[in-house]
N, C-alpha and C positions, 0 to 999 in steps of 0.2 A: 678720691685718691685711689689709683689703681696701678700696682706694679711700681715702675720707676718714675712715673709722671703723675701729675695732678692737674685738674682743670680748675682754674681760679677766675672769678669775675671781679675785677677791681671796683672799688666804690667810686673812684674818681673817673671822669671821662677818659677814654672813649667808651667805657663800659663793655668792653669786648672780652670774651673768654680767651684766656691764654694758657698754654701748656707749660707748666713749671716742673722742674725736677722735684721728685718726692723728698729728696734729701734737703732741698732748700725749704720746702714747706715745713718739714719736721724741725729744722733749725729755727724757723721764724714763728712757730706756732705759739699761740697765746693760751696760757693755762687758765682754767676757770677762776682760780683764786686771785688772779691779777685784777679782775674787775673790782674786787673789794678794796683796792688801794687807790681808786680814783680813775684809772684809765688803763686799758690793756697795754702791756708792754711799756708802761710809763718809764721805768728805770732801765730797761734792758739796753745794754751797750753804751750807756752814758758814762762819762767820767764823773766820779763822785767821791766825796769824803764820807767815810763810815766810821763806826766805832766797833772795835773788837778787843775784848779783854782789857778794857780801860785805856786803850790806845787809839788815837786817830790813825786811820789808814786811808790812803788816796789811791784809787785805781779805777779800772773799768768794770762795770757791772756785767758779768758774763752769765749769771743765773739769777733770775728774778721769780720768786714763787710766793706771791702774796706778801706776807709779813717778813720774809727773809730774803736776803740777797747775798750773792757771792761776788767779791771784788777781786780781780786779778791785779796785783801790784808788783813793783820791782822786788819786793821781799816775799813774794809768793801769793797764795790765795787765802782770803779771810772771809768768814761768815759774819754778816752784820744784820741788824734789824733795819727794815725799810724805813721805819719812823726816824732813824738817826741819819739818814742819807741827806747830803747837801750837794747839789750839782756844782761842778767846777769846770773850768776850761780844760780841754783834753791835754794841753801842754803841761798843766800842773801835775798830771798823772806821771809824766816823765821826770819833772823837776823835783817833786816832793815825795815820790813813791817810796823812798828809803827812809824818810823822816820817821823818827820814833818819838812821838809827843803824847804825853799823858793827858787825858781829859781833865784830870785834877789840876793841871798846871795852866790850862788855857781854855777859855770858853769858845763855843762855836763862832760867836760873833768876832772874837779876837782872831781866830784862825782865818775867817773870811777876810778880815782886814789885812792880815799878813799876806794872803794870796793875792789880794788886790795890789799890794805893794810890789810883789814879785812880778806880776804882769805889767805894772807900770814901768819897772826897770827894763823888762824885755821889749816892750812895745814902744817905750819912750812917750807915753801919754802926757806926762807933766815934767819930764826930764829927758836927758839924752839917753836913748835906748842903747842896750848892749846885748850881745849874744854870748858873752863870756859867762859860763855857768857859775864860776866862783864869785864873780862880781854881782850877778843877778841874785844869788842866794846869800851873799855876805850879810851877817847880822841876823839872818832868819833861821839858820840851822848850822850846826857844826860841820866842818869839812868832812868828817868821817861819815856823815849821813848824806852827803851830797852825791848825786849820781856821777858816774864817769861818762865822758862823751861816747865811749865805745860800748856802753851798756845797750842792750837791745831787749825788746819785749814784743809779744804778739798782740796786735791791735785788730779788733773786729770792726769793719766799716759798718756804721749804723744803718746805712741805706741798702747796701748790697748783701751784707752778711759775710763778705769775703774777709778772711783772716790773713794778715800780712805781717812780716817782721819789720819793725820800725826802730831805728836807732835814736838814742837821746840827742845826739848831735844833729841829726836831720830834723827831728821834731822842733828843737829850739831854733835852728836856722830858718825853718819854714815859717814859723810864727813871726820871728824877728823881721825877716825880709819881705815875705809875701803879705802876711796880715798887717805888718807894720808899714807896707807900701814903700819899701826902700829899693833903691837900685841894687841889683845883684852884683856882687864883686866877682872877680875872676876865680877866686878860690872856691866859691860855692855855686857858681852858675851851672856847672855840669853835674852837681850832686843833688840839686833840689828837684824833687819830683813834681808832677802836676797836681798832686794832692798831698795833704798832710800825711796820709798813710801810704803813699806810693813812693818809697825810697828807691831810686833807680838800681842800686846795687843788689836789692833783694827782689827785683822785678819778677823773677821766676819762682819765688818761694811763696806762693799763695795757695790757699785751700778754699774749697767750695766756690771756685771760679766758674761762672756759667759757660756752657758751651753751646754750639748751634743746636744741639739736640735738646737742650733744656727748655727752650721757649720757641714759640712759632713766630714771634715778632719782637725784636729788641725794643722798639718804641713802646709797645704794649707792656713789656716787662718793666721798663723804667717808670711808666705810669703806675703800675702795680706796686712797685717798691716804694715809690714816693708816697702812695696812699697809706702804706703800712709803716714805713720806717722814719720818715722825716729826714732832716739834714743834720750834719755835725757842725756845731758852732765852735769857734775858737775864742769867743769873747766871754768873759765871766759875767754871769747873770746873778745879781745879788739875790740869794734865796735864804729862807729860814728853814730850820729843821721841820719836818712834817710832824704833826701831832700824833 
């Protein structure tokens, strides 16, 4: 790393050196302590359930430092133990981010089952799907803890590191229509972005966006980021808390 740029050689083919902005490298650097939890960057930028002061919190991991993680939620930022984290679908971050549920009242297994039910209602896996937030969350949480469609939050793309503003309405509609493989209706056709975190109305409000000066070749950069970051999934993977 020298000045504003750094030379990086990706592990995946084509194994060519690429010039990347130093700010991007600093953003994506792996701390030494991360190796102790199983894999470098294992939790960084994933949507997860954590435990903070006896409450379950659902958000995106924005800081991962070995045994500790910081989750950004609709209720603010919370510090959690890495051992308590359970990965969830990103849309649950938007739907359940305001929920205040005590660990004494529900086990992790019961919470995972609840989240599966919410996704079933949204995607229509075993029933008719719906993108109505009150209908999707009915019986799972009180109305006062449900998000408003106009609520927004900053989401960090796990692959690129770009931070964008995403609204609850867009996140829910994207998963319902795109991930649910439904025909887009006229009311949402012009408001759905190309990605879960690419809401058209906030297209200009992103940070850490790469420029032509950041890399020598865009294809090489994509290979580099793919080897580092992986992809964001919108399906719930049944996981158990880490020991």
